[in-house]
DSSP file (Angstrom, degrees, kcal/mol; ACC not computed):
  #  RESIDUE AA STRUCTURE BP1 BP2  ACC     N-H-->O    O-->H-N    N-H-->O    O-->H-N    TCO  KAPPA ALPHA  PHI   PSI    X-CA   Y-CA   Z-CA
    1    1 A M              0   0    0      0, 0.0     3,-0.2     0, 0.0     0, 0.0   0.000 360.0 360.0 360.0 142.2   32.7  -81.2   73.7
    2    2 A Y        +     0   0    0      1,-0.2     2,-0.5     5,-0.0    36,-0.0   0.692 360.0  44.8 -78.1 -17.7   36.3  -81.4   74.4
    3    3 A L  S    S+     0   0    0      4,-0.0    -1,-0.2     3,-0.0     2,-0.2  -0.819  71.3 156.1-130.6  89.2   37.0  -84.6   72.4
    4    4 A N     >  -     0   0    0     -2,-0.5     4,-2.8    -3,-0.2     5,-0.2  -0.507  57.2 -91.5-106.2-176.6   35.4  -84.7   69.0
    5    5 A S  H  > S+     0   0    0      1,-0.2     4,-2.1     2,-0.2     5,-0.1   0.811 122.0  56.3 -69.3 -23.5   36.3  -86.7   65.8
    6    6 A E  H  > S+     0   0    0      2,-0.2     4,-2.5     1,-0.2    -1,-0.2   0.937 109.7  45.0 -67.8 -43.8   38.4  -83.9   64.4
    7    7 A K  H  > S+     0   0    0      2,-0.2     4,-2.6     1,-0.2     5,-0.2   0.914 112.4  50.9 -63.9 -40.1   40.5  -83.9   67.5
    8    8 A K  H  X S+     0   0    0     -4,-2.8     4,-2.9     2,-0.2    -1,-0.2   0.910 110.5  50.6 -61.5 -41.8   40.8  -87.7   67.6
    9    9 A T  H  X S+     0   0    0     -4,-2.1     4,-2.9    -5,-0.2     5,-0.2   0.919 110.3  51.4 -57.8 -46.3   41.8  -87.7   63.8
   10   10 A E  H  X S+     0   0    0     -4,-2.5     4,-1.8     2,-0.2    -2,-0.2   0.935 111.5  44.9 -58.3 -47.9   44.4  -85.1   64.6
   11   11 A I  H  X S+     0   0    0     -4,-2.6     4,-2.6     1,-0.2     5,-0.4   0.927 114.3  48.7 -62.1 -42.8   45.9  -87.1   67.5
   12   12 A F  H  X S+     0   0    0     -4,-2.9     4,-3.0     1,-0.2     6,-0.3   0.924 112.2  48.7 -61.8 -42.1   45.9  -90.3   65.5
   13   13 A S  H  < S+     0   0    0     -4,-2.9    -1,-0.2     6,-0.2    -2,-0.2   0.818 114.2  45.9 -73.3 -26.7   47.5  -88.7   62.5
   14   14 A K  H  < S+     0   0    0     -4,-1.8    -2,-0.2    -5,-0.2    -1,-0.2   0.918 128.9  21.9 -80.7 -44.7   50.2  -87.1   64.7
   15   15 A F  H  < S+     0   0    0     -4,-2.6    -2,-0.2    -5,-0.2    -3,-0.2   0.623 117.3  60.9-104.5 -16.1   51.1  -90.1   66.8
   16   16 A G  S  < S-     0   0    0     -4,-3.0     3,-0.1    -5,-0.4     6,-0.1  -0.133  97.9 -90.3 -96.8-159.0   50.0  -93.1   64.8
   17   17 A Q  S    S-     0   0    0      1,-0.2     2,-0.3    -2,-0.1    -4,-0.1   0.705  99.7 -28.4 -82.6 -25.2   50.8  -94.4   61.4
   18   18 A G  S >  S-     0   0    0     -6,-0.3     3,-1.3     3,-0.1    -1,-0.2  -0.948  80.8 -71.5-171.4-179.3   48.1  -92.3   59.7
   19   19 A A  T 3  S+     0   0    0     -2,-0.3    -6,-0.2     1,-0.3    -7,-0.1   0.692 128.7  45.5 -58.9 -25.3   44.7  -90.7   60.4
   20   20 A T  T 3  S+     0   0    0     -8,-0.1     2,-1.6     1,-0.1    -1,-0.3   0.405  82.0 110.7-102.8   4.2   42.8  -94.0   60.4
   21   21 A D    <   +     0   0    0     -3,-1.3    -3,-0.1     1,-0.2    -1,-0.1  -0.592  30.6 147.4 -84.5  89.1   45.4  -95.7   62.7
   22   22 A T        +     0   0    0     -2,-1.6    -1,-0.2     1,-0.1    -3,-0.0   0.571  59.8  56.4 -96.7 -13.1   43.3  -96.0   65.9
   23   23 A G  S    S+     0   0    0     -3,-0.2    -1,-0.1     4,-0.1    -2,-0.1   0.550  73.7 106.8-104.5  -6.9   44.8  -99.3   67.3
   24   24 A S  S  > S-     0   0    0      1,-0.1     4,-2.1    -3,-0.1     5,-0.2  -0.407  76.1-118.0 -80.1 153.2   48.5  -98.8   67.7
   25   25 A A  H  > S+     0   0    0      1,-0.2     4,-2.5     2,-0.2     5,-0.3   0.895 110.1  55.0 -54.1 -42.3   50.0  -98.3   71.1
   26   26 A E  H  > S+     0   0    0      1,-0.2     4,-2.2     2,-0.2    -1,-0.2   0.914 109.2  44.4 -55.6 -47.6   51.2  -94.9   70.3
   27   27 A S  H  > S+     0   0    0      1,-0.2     4,-1.7     2,-0.2    -1,-0.2   0.863 114.0  48.9 -75.0 -31.0   48.0  -93.5   69.3
   28   28 A Q  H  X S+     0   0    0     -4,-2.1     4,-2.3     2,-0.2    -2,-0.2   0.845 112.0  49.9 -69.8 -36.0   46.1  -95.0   72.2
   29   29 A I  H  X S+     0   0    0     -4,-2.5     4,-1.8    -5,-0.2    -2,-0.2   0.878 111.8  47.8 -70.9 -37.3   48.6  -93.7   74.7
   30   30 A A  H  X S+     0   0    0     -4,-2.2     4,-2.3    -5,-0.3    -2,-0.2   0.916 113.0  49.2 -71.4 -38.5   48.4  -90.2   73.1
   31   31 A L  H  X S+     0   0    0     -4,-1.7     4,-2.5     2,-0.2    -2,-0.2   0.919 112.3  47.1 -61.9 -45.3   44.6  -90.3   73.2
   32   32 A F  H  X S+     0   0    0     -4,-2.3     4,-2.2     2,-0.2    -1,-0.2   0.818 111.0  52.9 -73.4 -25.1   44.6  -91.4   76.9
   33   33 A T  H  X S+     0   0    0     -4,-1.8     4,-2.6     2,-0.2    -2,-0.2   0.929 109.0  49.0 -69.2 -41.9   47.1  -88.7   77.7
   34   34 A Y  H  X S+     0   0    0     -4,-2.3     4,-1.9     1,-0.2    -2,-0.2   0.927 113.5  45.8 -63.6 -44.1   44.9  -86.0   76.2
   35   35 A R  H  X S+     0   0    0     -4,-2.5     4,-2.4     2,-0.2    -1,-0.2   0.898 112.1  52.6 -66.1 -37.4   41.8  -87.3   78.1
   36   36 A I  H  X S+     0   0    0     -4,-2.2     4,-2.9     1,-0.2    -2,-0.2   0.913 107.8  51.0 -68.0 -39.7   43.9  -87.5   81.4
   37   37 A S  H  X S+     0   0    0     -4,-2.6     4,-1.4     1,-0.2    -1,-0.2   0.908 110.9  47.1 -63.1 -38.1   45.0  -84.0   81.0
   38   38 A H  H  X S+     0   0    0     -4,-1.9     4,-1.6     2,-0.2     3,-0.4   0.937 113.6  49.5 -74.9 -39.6   41.4  -82.7   80.5
   39   39 A L  H  X S+     0   0    0     -4,-2.4     4,-2.6     1,-0.2    -2,-0.2   0.893 106.1  55.9 -55.9 -45.9   40.2  -84.8   83.5
   40   40 A T  H  X S+     0   0    0     -4,-2.9     4,-0.9     1,-0.2    -1,-0.2   0.828 106.5  49.4 -55.6 -35.6   42.9  -83.5   85.7
   41   41 A E  H  X S+     0   0    0     -4,-1.4     4,-1.0    -3,-0.4    -1,-0.2   0.807 110.6  52.8 -70.0 -34.9   41.9  -79.9   85.0
   42   42 A H  H  X S+     0   0    0     -4,-1.6     4,-1.7     1,-0.2     3,-0.4   0.887 107.8  50.0 -60.8 -43.7   38.4  -81.0   85.8
   43   43 A M  H  < S+     0   0    0     -4,-2.6    -2,-0.2     1,-0.2    -1,-0.2   0.724 101.5  62.3 -65.6 -26.0   39.5  -82.5   89.1
   44   44 A K  H  < S+     0   0    0     -4,-0.9     3,-0.3    -5,-0.2    -1,-0.2   0.876 114.0  34.0 -67.4 -38.0   41.3  -79.4   90.0
   45   45 A Q  H  < S+     0   0    0     -4,-1.0     2,-0.4    -3,-0.4    -2,-0.2   0.734 125.0  42.9 -86.9 -30.9   38.0  -77.4   89.9
   46   46 A N    ><  +     0   0    0     -4,-1.7     3,-1.6     1,-0.1    -1,-0.2  -0.674  62.3 168.1-120.6  71.4   35.7  -80.3   91.2
   47   47 A R  T 3  S+     0   0    0     -2,-0.4    -1,-0.1     1,-0.3    -4,-0.1   0.799  75.5  52.6 -61.9 -31.2   37.6  -82.0   94.1
   48   48 A K  T 3  S+     0   0    0      1,-0.1     2,-1.7     2,-0.0    -1,-0.3   0.302  74.1 114.6 -90.5   6.0   34.5  -84.0   95.2
   49   49 A D    <>  +     0   0    0     -3,-1.6     4,-1.9     1,-0.2     3,-0.3  -0.565  35.8 169.5 -77.5  80.7   33.7  -85.5   91.9
   50   50 A H  H  >  +     0   0    0     -2,-1.7     4,-2.0     1,-0.2    -1,-0.2   0.759  69.9  57.2 -67.1 -28.2   34.4  -89.1   92.7
   51   51 A S  H  > S+     0   0    0      2,-0.2     4,-1.9     1,-0.2    -1,-0.2   0.901 111.1  46.3 -70.1 -38.7   33.0  -90.8   89.6
   52   52 A T  H  > S+     0   0    0     -3,-0.3     4,-2.2     1,-0.2    -2,-0.2   0.898 110.7  55.3 -75.8 -36.6   35.5  -88.6   87.4
   53   53 A E  H  X S+     0   0    0     -4,-1.9     4,-2.0     2,-0.2    -1,-0.2   0.900 108.3  46.7 -52.4 -44.9   38.2  -89.5   89.9
   54   54 A R  H  X S+     0   0    0     -4,-2.0     4,-2.3     1,-0.2    -1,-0.2   0.863 112.5  49.5 -65.4 -40.2   37.5  -93.2   89.4
   55   55 A A  H  X S+     0   0    0     -4,-1.9     4,-1.6     2,-0.2    -2,-0.2   0.855 110.2  51.6 -68.1 -34.8   37.5  -92.7   85.6
   56   56 A L  H  X S+     0   0    0     -4,-2.2     4,-2.8     2,-0.2    -2,-0.2   0.893 108.9  50.0 -67.0 -47.6   40.8  -90.8   85.8
   57   57 A T  H  X S+     0   0    0     -4,-2.0     4,-1.8     1,-0.2    -2,-0.2   0.925 109.7  52.3 -63.7 -42.6   42.5  -93.6   87.8
   58   58 A G  H  X S+     0   0    0     -4,-2.3     4,-2.6     1,-0.2    -1,-0.2   0.897 109.3  48.6 -51.7 -46.8   41.2  -96.1   85.2
   59   59 A L  H  X S+     0   0    0     -4,-1.6     4,-2.7     1,-0.2     5,-0.3   0.900 109.5  52.6 -61.9 -47.4   42.7  -94.1   82.4
   60   60 A V  H  X S+     0   0    0     -4,-2.8     4,-2.1     1,-0.2    -1,-0.2   0.895 109.7  48.8 -58.9 -36.5   45.9  -93.8   84.1
   61   61 A G  H  X S+     0   0    0     -4,-1.8     4,-2.6     2,-0.2    -2,-0.2   0.908 109.9  50.1 -66.5 -49.6   46.1  -97.5   84.6
   62   62 A K  H  X S+     0   0    0     -4,-2.6     4,-2.1     1,-0.2    -2,-0.2   0.902 111.7  48.6 -61.2 -39.1   45.3  -98.3   81.0
   63   63 A R  H  X S+     0   0    0     -4,-2.7     4,-2.7     2,-0.2    -2,-0.2   0.892 111.1  50.3 -69.1 -36.4   48.0  -95.9   79.8
   64   64 A R  H  X S+     0   0    0     -4,-2.1     4,-2.8    -5,-0.3     5,-0.3   0.942 110.3  50.0 -67.3 -43.4   50.6  -97.4   82.2
   65   65 A A  H  X S+     0   0    0     -4,-2.6     4,-2.6     1,-0.2    -2,-0.2   0.919 111.6  48.0 -66.4 -37.8   49.7 -100.9   81.0
   66   66 A L  H  X S+     0   0    0     -4,-2.1     4,-3.0     1,-0.2    -1,-0.2   0.935 113.9  48.6 -68.7 -39.6   50.1  -99.8   77.2
   67   67 A L  H  X S+     0   0    0     -4,-2.7     4,-2.6     1,-0.2    -2,-0.2   0.916 110.7  48.9 -69.8 -34.0   53.5  -98.1   78.1
   68   68 A N  H  X S+     0   0    0     -4,-2.8     4,-2.4     2,-0.2    -1,-0.2   0.929 111.9  51.3 -68.5 -39.4   54.7 -101.2   80.0
   69   69 A Y  H  X S+     0   0    0     -4,-2.6     4,-2.0    -5,-0.3    -2,-0.2   0.954 114.0  43.3 -57.0 -48.5   53.6 -103.3   76.8
   70   70 A L  H  X S+     0   0    0     -4,-3.0     4,-2.9     1,-0.2     8,-0.4   0.866 108.6  56.2 -64.3 -33.9   55.5 -101.0   74.6
   71   71 A K  H  < S+     0   0    0     -4,-2.6    -1,-0.2    -5,-0.2    -2,-0.2   0.932 111.7  44.1 -64.9 -40.2   58.5 -100.9   76.7
   72   72 A A  H  < S+     0   0    0     -4,-2.4    -1,-0.2    -5,-0.2    -2,-0.2   0.862 121.1  39.3 -66.6 -35.4   58.7 -104.7   76.6
   73   73 A R  H  < S+     0   0    0     -4,-2.0     2,-0.3     1,-0.2    -2,-0.2   0.916 134.9   1.1 -83.0 -48.0   58.1 -105.0   72.9
   74   74 A D     X  -     0   0    0     -4,-2.9     4,-2.0    -5,-0.2     3,-0.3  -0.789  55.1-171.5-148.5  93.4   60.0 -102.1   71.4
   75   75 A I  H  > S+     0   0    0     -2,-0.3     4,-2.0     1,-0.2     5,-0.2   0.792  89.2  57.5 -69.4 -27.3   62.1  -99.7   73.7
   76   76 A M  H  > S+     0   0    0      2,-0.2     4,-2.1     1,-0.2    -1,-0.2   0.905 106.8  46.5 -64.1 -44.0   62.8  -97.3   70.9
   77   77 A R  H  > S+     0   0    0     -3,-0.3     4,-2.7     2,-0.2     5,-0.3   0.911 114.3  51.6 -61.4 -39.5   59.0  -96.8   70.2
   78   78 A Y  H  X S+     0   0    0     -4,-2.0     4,-1.8    -8,-0.4    -2,-0.2   0.916 108.6  46.8 -67.1 -37.3   58.6  -96.3   74.0
   79   79 A R  H  X S+     0   0    0     -4,-2.0     4,-2.0     2,-0.2    -1,-0.2   0.847 112.3  54.0 -68.9 -35.6   61.3  -93.8   74.4
   80   80 A A  H  X S+     0   0    0     -4,-2.1     4,-2.3     1,-0.2    -2,-0.2   0.950 111.2  41.9 -66.6 -46.3   59.9  -91.9   71.4
   81   81 A I  H  X S+     0   0    0     -4,-2.7     4,-2.5     2,-0.2     6,-0.3   0.869 113.3  52.1 -69.0 -31.6   56.4  -91.6   72.7
   82   82 A V  H  X>S+     0   0    0     -4,-1.8     5,-1.9    -5,-0.3     4,-1.5   0.942 114.2  45.3 -65.1 -45.3   57.4  -90.8   76.3
   83   83 A K  H  <5S+     0   0    0     -4,-2.0    -2,-0.2     2,-0.2    -1,-0.2   0.841 113.7  49.5 -64.7 -37.2   59.6  -88.0   74.7
   84   84 A A  H  <5S+     0   0    0     -4,-2.3    -2,-0.2     1,-0.2    -1,-0.2   0.905 117.6  38.9 -69.4 -43.5   56.8  -86.8   72.4
   85   85 A L  H  <5S-     0   0    0     -4,-2.5    -2,-0.2    -5,-0.2    -1,-0.2   0.625 105.6-124.7 -86.6 -12.7   54.2  -86.6   75.0
   86   86 A G  T  <5 +     0   0    0     -4,-1.5    -3,-0.2     1,-0.2     2,-0.1   0.774  48.6 165.3  79.0  27.4   56.5  -85.2   77.8
   87   87 A L      < -     0   0    0     -5,-1.9    -1,-0.2    -6,-0.3    -2,-0.0  -0.484  42.9-126.9 -77.9 153.6   55.7  -88.0   80.2
   88   88 A R              0   0    0      1,-0.2    -1,-0.1    -2,-0.1    -6,-0.0   0.830 360.0 360.0 -70.3 -34.1   58.0  -88.5   83.3
   89   89 A K              0   0    0     -7,-0.0    -1,-0.2    -3,-0.0    -7,-0.1   0.497 360.0 360.0-109.7 360.0   58.8  -92.2   82.7
């Protein structure tokens, strides 16, 4: 499986306050970004997989909502996570 508990712990410790910080906006955005990149690779190989396409669209929307929230609350944290993840916006 591409996303196991060790990988989640690694993502949360790198982008959150610690390994158990699963609720902060930065850690959730990082997790969504990891899942989006995996699903994007899957969609490149399986173009007609509509259920995965719908899940991918939902994840992108959730990530966008969290980024908008973070931008409205704390612009410095927003800029830091965008730079760390290499997102366009």
